[in-house]
N, C-alpha and C positions, 0 to 999 in steps of 0.2 A: 504494500500500500504506500502510495507516495504522500508527500507532505500536504498537498492540496486536499486529497481525500480525507486525511486525518483531521485537517482543519474543519472540513465540512461536517464530519461526524462529531467532532468536539462541539461545534456550534449547535448541532441538533441536540446533543446530550445536555448542554447547558439550558436550552429552551425547554426540554422535557423536565429537567429538575425543577425549574421555576414554575411550570404549569401543572404538574401532577397534583399538588395539594388542592388546587381549585377544581379539579375534574371530579366527576361522579360516575358511579356505576361502571359499565363496560368500557367507557372512554378511559377511565382511570386504570382499569386492568390492562387494556391494550397498551397504554402509554408505559406502564410499568414493565410490561413484557419487552417493549421496544428498548427501554432504558437498559435492561439487562443485556440485550443483544448488542447495543452500542458499547457498553462497557467491555464485553467480550471481544468485539471487533477491535477495540482500541488497546487490547492487551491486558485487560483486567481479568479477574477470576470470579466473575459473577455466578457462573453456573457450577463452580466447583462445590459450593456449600449449599446448593438449593435443596430444600427439604422436599423430597419426592411426594410425600403425602399432601403437603400444602399445595404443591404445584398441580397435582392431579385434581384437587378440588377446584382450583382456579380454572383449569382447563376444561372442567365439566366432565371429567372421566369417571367420577364417582358421585353417587347421590347420597343425600343425608340419611343417616340411620343412627340408632343409639350407639352401635358399635363404632361407627365413624366418629361420632362426637367424643366418645371415650378416647379414641386414638388421638384425636386432635388435642384433647386436654393433656394427654400424656406427653405428646411432642412439645406442646406449648410450655409445659413445666420444665422441659430440658433447656429451652432457650426462648425466653419471653421477648427477646430483641430480634427474633427472626423477621426479616423484612417481608416475608410472605404470609406471616401469621394473620395480620389484620385483613389482608385481601381474602384469605381462605375463610376466615370467620364471616366476613361480609357476604361471601357467596353462600355459605351455609345458612346465614340468616335469611337471605332471599329465598332459598329453597324451602326453609321452614315456613316462611310467610306464604309462599305459594301453596304449600300443603294445607295450612290452616285455612286459607281462603277458599280452597276447593272443597274442603270438608264441611265448611259452614254453609256453603251454597245449597 
């Protein structure tokens, strides 16, 4: 990668870092995923420590269940500062809200 490409990626990275806190829902999730990609492209180690459970929840590969919630709690207790924890919990909250909403109808 040449210097110009690195400069463009760095500029995009800075923009994402500034805009992510203001985003909501899927826009925030997609922006965070792109942020990790940019860090990796620029030589960082963003994917090395990615919690696979949290990532699978964010990607929609698993659905909410009591067992899943227990697993999330267990993983969260290991590392409350995991950057994917909040995203994963937000996805699970959305899934629970959808379940509750459909059961009440």
